[in-house]
N, C-alpha and C positions, 0 to 999 in steps of 0.2 A: 753407555752411561746415561742415566736419567738424572736431571738436575734436582737438587734440593730446592724446596720452595722457601723463599725469604718472606715470611708472613708479616706484613706490615700491620695488619689488624691486631694480631696478638701482641706485637711489640708496643703498639700505640696504647693498647689497653693496660699493659703493665706500667707504662709511663703515667697514665691517668691515675691508676691506683696509688702509685708512689707520690704523685702530686697531691692527691686528696689527703694523704697522711701528713704531708708537709704543711698544707693549708690549715689543717686542724691544729697542728702545733703552733703555727704562725699566729693564728687568732687567739689561741690559749695564752700566748705571750703578750696579748693586748695590742697586737699590731692591726693595722687597717686591712680589711679583706681585699685581696688583689682584685682590681677592677679592669674589665676589658670592654671597650666601646667599639662598635662596628657601625660605620655609616653606609647605608644601603641606598643608592640613588636609582630610582626606576623600578621596573618589575621584571628584570631578566630572570627567567625561570631557574636557570642553573645557579645564579647568584643567590636566589631566595633559598634554594635547597641547601647550598653551602652554608649560608648564614644560620639557618635553623640548626644545622649540625654543630656549628660553633656554640650556639646557645645551649644545646644539650650538653656539650663537653664542659662548658663553664659550670652548669648546674651540677654535673657529676663530681667535679673536683672542688666545688665550693667557692667559685669566684663570683664576684658581683658582675653582672652582665647587662649591658645597655645596647640596644639596637635602635639607631636613629634612622627611620625610614623617611625618605624624601622623594618627591616627585621628579620626573625627568625635566620639568620646567625650571628647576632651580638655576639661578645664575651663577657664574663663576664667583662673583663677589659674595653672594649669600653662602655658597658652599665653603668658601674660605673662612667666613665668620663662624660656621659650625665647627670647623677644624680648630680654630683659635679657641673656641669655647672649651672644647675637650682638652686642649693643651693646658689650659689654666685650671682645669678641674682636678683637685687633689684626690678625688675618689677614683679617678681613672688612671691606671698605670700603663695600660696598653691601648693603642688606638690604631685602627686601620680603616681605610676607605675602600670598600669592595669595588673591584673592577669587573666588567668594563663600565666606563663612565660614558654619558652622552657625548656626542661628537663636539658639542659647543664648549665642553669643559676641558681645560688644559690639565691633563693628568700630572704632568711633570711639576707644574706649579703647586698642585695639591700635595704631592708627595714631599716636595721641598719644604712645605709649610708645616708638616707634622713635626712635633718635637722629637728629635732623634732618640731621646731617652724613652719615648713612648712608642717608637716605631717598631712594633712587634712583627711586622712583615719583613723588616730588614731591608727595605727598599731605599731608604734615604741615602743620598750621596755620602753623608758622614759615615754611616754604618758600612756601606760598600767600601769606602776608602780605608776604614779601619781594617777590614778583612784583607784588602790588597797589600797593606803594609805589615801583615802578619800580627796584628793586634786586634783581633775580632772583639766586637761588643755584641749588639743584637744582630743575629745572623738570619739570612733568608731562610724561610721555613722549609721549603722543599729540599734545597741542597743540604741543609743541616740534618734534615730527616734522613736523607740518603746516607750521609756519613755515619749516623748512628746505626743504621741498618747494617752497613758494612762492618761496623765494630762487633756485630753479633754473629758473624760467620766464622767458620774454622779455617779460613784462608787469610793470611796476612796480605793486605792490599798495598802496603807501603812499598814503593818502588815499581809497582806494576805499570806496564804500558797500557794507557787508558785512552779510549776514544769516546768523546762526547759528540752526539749528533744533535745540533741545535745550539744557538748562541744567543738566546734571549736574555734581556736584562734581569729577569726574575729567576731564571733557572740555569741556563747554560753558562753564562759568564760567572755568576757567583759560585757555581759548582766547580768550574775550572779553578778558581782561587782556593776553594776548600781542598780540592784534591792536590793542588800544588803544596798547600800547607801541610798536607798529610804525607808528602814525599812521593807522590805519583809523578810519572812522566806523562803529560797530558797533550793530546791533540784534540782541538775543538773545531768541529766542522760546521759549515753554514751553507747558505744557498749558493755561494760562489765556489765552494770547494769541489775540486775535481777528484775523481777516483775514490769516492767515499767507501766503496766496497773494499778496496785494498786496505784502507786505514782501519776498517772494522776487522778484517781478517787478521791483521797483525796485533790486535789488542787482546790483552789479558782481562781487561775490564771494559765492557761496552755499556754506555748509558745513552738512551735515546729520549729526547724531549721535544718531539716534533708535533705529535698529534695527527699522524697520518696512519690509518689502520694498516697493519700487516706490512709495514714498510721494509722490515728487515727479515729476510729468509734465513732458515737454518744454515744454508750453505755458506753464509757470510761469517759464521761464528767459529772461532778457533776452538777445538776440543778442550773442554775444561775451563773455558772463560766464564766470567761472571757477567750476567745480563740483567741490567737494571732498567726497567721500563717505566718512564715517567709520562709518556704520551697517553692520552685518553680521548676516545672519540665515541659518541653515541650514534648508532645507526638508526635507520627509520623505524626499526622494530623496537627500539629502546635498549638494545644490547650494547654493553660497553666493550670497546676493543683497545688494545695497546698498540704500540709501534712494532713490536716483535710478532712474528708468526709463532705464537706460543707453543703449539704442539710440535713444531719442527725444532725450535730452539731448545726446548727442554730436554731433547734427546742428545744434545751435544754439549750444552753448558754444564758447569758444576753447580751453579746457583742461578735462580731466576726469580724475579718478582712477578706476581700475578697482576692482572688488571680485570676487575677491581680487586682491592684487598692488599695491594702492595704499598707503593709510595704514598698514595692519597691519604690514608689514615694517619701516616706519619707527619704529613704537612700540618694537619690540624693539631696533632699532639705537640709539635714544636711551637706552634702559636701559643699554647698554654705554658710551655716551658719559658718562652720569652716573656710572657706576661708576669710570671712569677719572678723571673730574673729582674725585670724592671721594677717590681714592687720592692725587692730586696735592695736594689741600688738606690731607690728613692729613700728608703729608710736610712741607708748609710749617709746620704747627703744631708739628712736632717740632723744627724748626730755630730 
């Protein structure tokens, strides 16, 4: 068996094409252009590349895009004022503060300060809580991107035994909630979990979000399982690697996501979907 490739790049492109059509119709109906603001603190190279990609995406679909670049020396109070300003700006429907942030900045306080209705990253406790009680509003981009990818395969994933490797606040935990909502039986592993190999071998759907290259060998994968690789690491030569040993796993799994070109493009596509959703909800609140 050779796994089919779950192409996130192609799916994300189709989402952007669909969104561009919706934005044209939206503006033709005399609605305000959807606006996304990104606050970028410091000069982290990976963050700069990611933010430039978001700018390109916004331009492609017809969004109003603002990037607020700030030096590492900004104080907690000053950054909070920047967030409050965007919260009150009616031209901005989606707001995110790019991480990582400098060590002197309390990231939790910044996330809590973002208006939940503009929280297009889906990180605010309000939006996390809505997902936990099965009433999702704005959803975390990577987990929701994974769910949309699963909707595009020829295997019904509802009811599958699922193992998630990694329990971060931004990926593993909200993805656990998404999969529970979809009817999967979920085991979420973390750094204290024992016998991870056994839990992976028993899974029909394996999702890894660790960021440790080649962590999962082919011998851990059940024949015919679905393998979703969220981990991404750049080596000294600049090559990107996922958590799965791709060449081994693809010979055993039924579906597999590549790195790059798998989940990553979908994360950015969902950010656009969330911004459009926020603009639509804002219009409803005005009527």
